[in-house]
C-alpha positions in Angstrom: -63.5 -33.7 24.1 -62.2 -35.7 21.2 -59.8 -34.5 18.6 -62.4 -34.0 15.9 -64.5 -31.8 18.1 -61.4 -29.8 19.2 -60.5 -29.4 15.5 -64.0 -28.2 14.6 -63.8 -25.5 17.3 -60.7 -23.9 15.7 -61.6 -24.8 12.1 -65.0 -23.1 12.2 -63.8 -19.8 13.6 -63.6 -16.6 11.5 -60.1 -15.1 11.3 -59.2 -11.6 10.4 -56.5 -12.1 7.8 -54.5 -14.8 5.9 -51.7 -14.3 8.5 -54.3 -14.9 11.3 -55.4 -18.1 9.5 -51.8 -19.3 9.3 -50.9 -18.3 12.9 -54.1 -19.3 14.7 -55.3 -22.2 12.5 -52.8 -23.7 10.1 -50.1 -24.0 12.8 -52.4 -25.9 15.1 -53.7 -28.1 12.4 -50.2 -29.0 11.1 -49.2 -30.0 14.6 -52.2 -31.9 15.8 -55.1 -32.2 13.4 -53.9 -32.5 9.8 -55.3 -36.0 9.3 -58.7 -34.9 10.6 -58.7 -31.8 8.4 -57.7 -33.8 5.3 -60.4 -36.4 5.8 -63.0 -33.6 6.2 -61.8 -31.9 3.0 -61.8 -35.1 1.1 -65.2 -36.2 2.3 -66.9 -32.8 1.9 -65.2 -29.9 0.3 -63.5 -31.8 -2.5 -66.7 -33.6 -3.4 -68.7 -30.4 -3.9 -65.8 -28.7 -5.8 -65.7 -31.7 -8.2 -69.5 -31.6 -8.5 -69.5 -27.9 -9.5 -66.7 -28.4 -12.0 -68.5 -31.3 -13.7 -69.4 -30.8 -17.4 -72.8 -32.4 -16.9 -73.7 -30.0 -14.1 -72.6 -27.0 -16.3 -74.7 -28.3 -19.2 -77.7 -28.9 -16.9 -77.5 -25.3 -15.7 -76.7 -23.9 -19.2 -77.7 -26.2 -22.0 -76.1 -24.0 -24.7 -72.9 -23.1 -22.8 -69.6 -23.2 -24.5 -67.1 -25.0 -22.2 -63.4 -25.1 -22.7 -60.7 -27.0 -20.8 -63.0 -29.7 -19.3 -60.9 -32.5 -20.7 -57.7 -30.9 -19.6 -56.9 -27.2 -19.7 -57.6 -24.2 -21.9 -56.9 -20.5 -22.1 -59.2 -17.5 -22.5 -56.8 -15.9 -25.0 -58.3 -17.5 -28.1 -62.0 -17.7 -27.2 -64.0 -15.2 -29.2 -67.3 -13.8 -27.8 -70.4 -15.7 -28.9 -74.1 -15.5 -28.4 -73.8 -18.2 -25.6 -72.4 -18.1 -22.1 -68.8 -19.3 -22.0 -66.7 -20.9 -19.3 -63.0 -21.8 -19.4 -61.1 -24.1 -17.1 -57.4 -23.5 -17.2 -56.5 -26.7 -15.4 -56.7 -25.0 -12.0 -59.0 -22.0 -12.3 -62.4 -21.1 -13.8 -63.4 -17.9 -15.6 -66.7 -17.1 -17.4 -68.1 -14.7 -19.8 -71.7 -13.7 -20.6 -73.2 -13.9 -24.1 -71.7 -11.4 -26.5 -69.4 -9.9 -23.8 -65.7 -9.3 -24.3 -64.7 -9.1 -20.6 -63.9 -12.3 -18.6 -65.2 -12.6 -15.1 -62.4 -13.8 -12.8 -63.3 -14.9 -9.3 -59.9 -13.9 -8.0 -60.7 -10.2 -8.7 -63.1 -10.2 -5.7 -64.7 -13.4 -4.5 -61.9 -15.9 -4.0 -58.5 -15.7 -2.2 -55.9 -15.4 -5.0 -54.1 -18.6 -5.8 -56.6 -21.0 -4.0 -58.6 -23.8 -5.5 -61.9 -23.4 -3.9 -65.2 -22.1 -5.5 -64.0 -20.5 -8.7 -66.3 -22.7 -10.8 -69.2 -21.8 -8.5 -68.5 -18.1 -8.6 -68.1 -18.3 -12.4 -71.5 -20.0 -12.6 -73.1 -17.5 -10.2 -71.8 -14.6 -12.3 -73.5 -16.0 -15.4 -76.8 -16.3 -13.5 -76.4 -12.8 -11.8 -76.4 -14.5 -8.4 -73.1 -13.2 -7.0 -73.1 -11.9 -3.4 -72.9 -8.1 -3.1 -69.3 -7.0 -3.0 -67.8 -6.1 0.3 -67.1 -2.3 0.3 -64.5 -2.5 3.1 -62.6 -5.2 1.4 -61.5 -7.0 4.5 -60.5 -10.7 4.7 -63.7 -11.7 6.4 -65.6 -11.1 3.2 -64.4 -14.5 2.0 -66.4 -16.2 4.8 -69.5 -14.4 3.6 -68.8 -15.1 -0.1 -68.1 -18.8 0.7 -71.3 -19.1 2.7 -73.3 -17.7 -0.3 -71.5 -20.0 -2.7 -72.4 -23.0 -0.4 -76.1 -22.0 -0.4 -76.0 -21.8 -4.2 -74.3 -25.2 -4.5 -76.8 -26.7 -2.1 -79.7 -25.5 -4.3 -78.1 -27.0 -7.3 -77.2 -30.4 -5.7 -80.6 -30.7 -4.2 -82.3 -30.1 -7.5 -79.9 -31.8 -9.8 -81.6 -35.1 -10.8 -78.3 -37.2 -10.7 -76.9 -36.1 -7.3 -75.4 -38.8 -5.2 -75.9 -39.4 -1.5 -72.2 -38.5 -1.0 -72.7 -35.1 -2.7 -75.9 -34.4 -0.7 -74.1 -35.3 2.6 -71.1 -33.3 1.6 -73.0 -30.1 0.9 -75.0 -30.5 4.1 -71.7 -30.7 6.1 -70.2 -27.7 4.2 -73.3 -25.6 4.8 -73.2 -26.6 8.5 -69.5 -25.6 8.8 -69.0 -22.9 6.1 -65.9 -21.3 7.7 -63.9 -24.6 7.3 -64.3 -24.2 3.6 -62.2 -21.0 3.8 -59.8 -22.0 6.6 -59.0 -25.5 5.3 -58.0 -24.5 1.8 -54.4 -24.2 0.9 -53.5 -20.5 1.0 -50.8 -18.7 -0.8 -48.7 -16.3 1.3 
């Protein structure tokens, strides 16, 4: 079995905790497979993360959205409620707010592992469309695999229907949907 296939076997597993990911995945990757993982992330995960954070995609989904921080970074502090949906990119994290609402939706509160750069822009968009996955009542780590799989299906629908999607984006989402657990295990985790 070649190295890429060996990596896929450990990368596509579900782990029980952040510590389990570190002990049973990250340590193996750092020793033997870090180049393979980085190439997969660059060719797949990063492409769809960038796609979902693109201003044109947001405006395609919400023609009247008020976007802040696209050209750099912004804060939710000084953004007043409006009749439009609002999304704010802080430079590393996305939040969103529904029309006329005063409360910001933060994916870190439930859907994304705190401190990671993964699908916050996707969950922020899913929130505005009332398409978030049902919250996990048991609140265990494996919920992130479920949430990520749901986010990937949402992204797939958008990439497939977006009139300006590239072949690279279509290929990337296909690979991410095929190997959804990698999209949790390969991200940089905070301890």
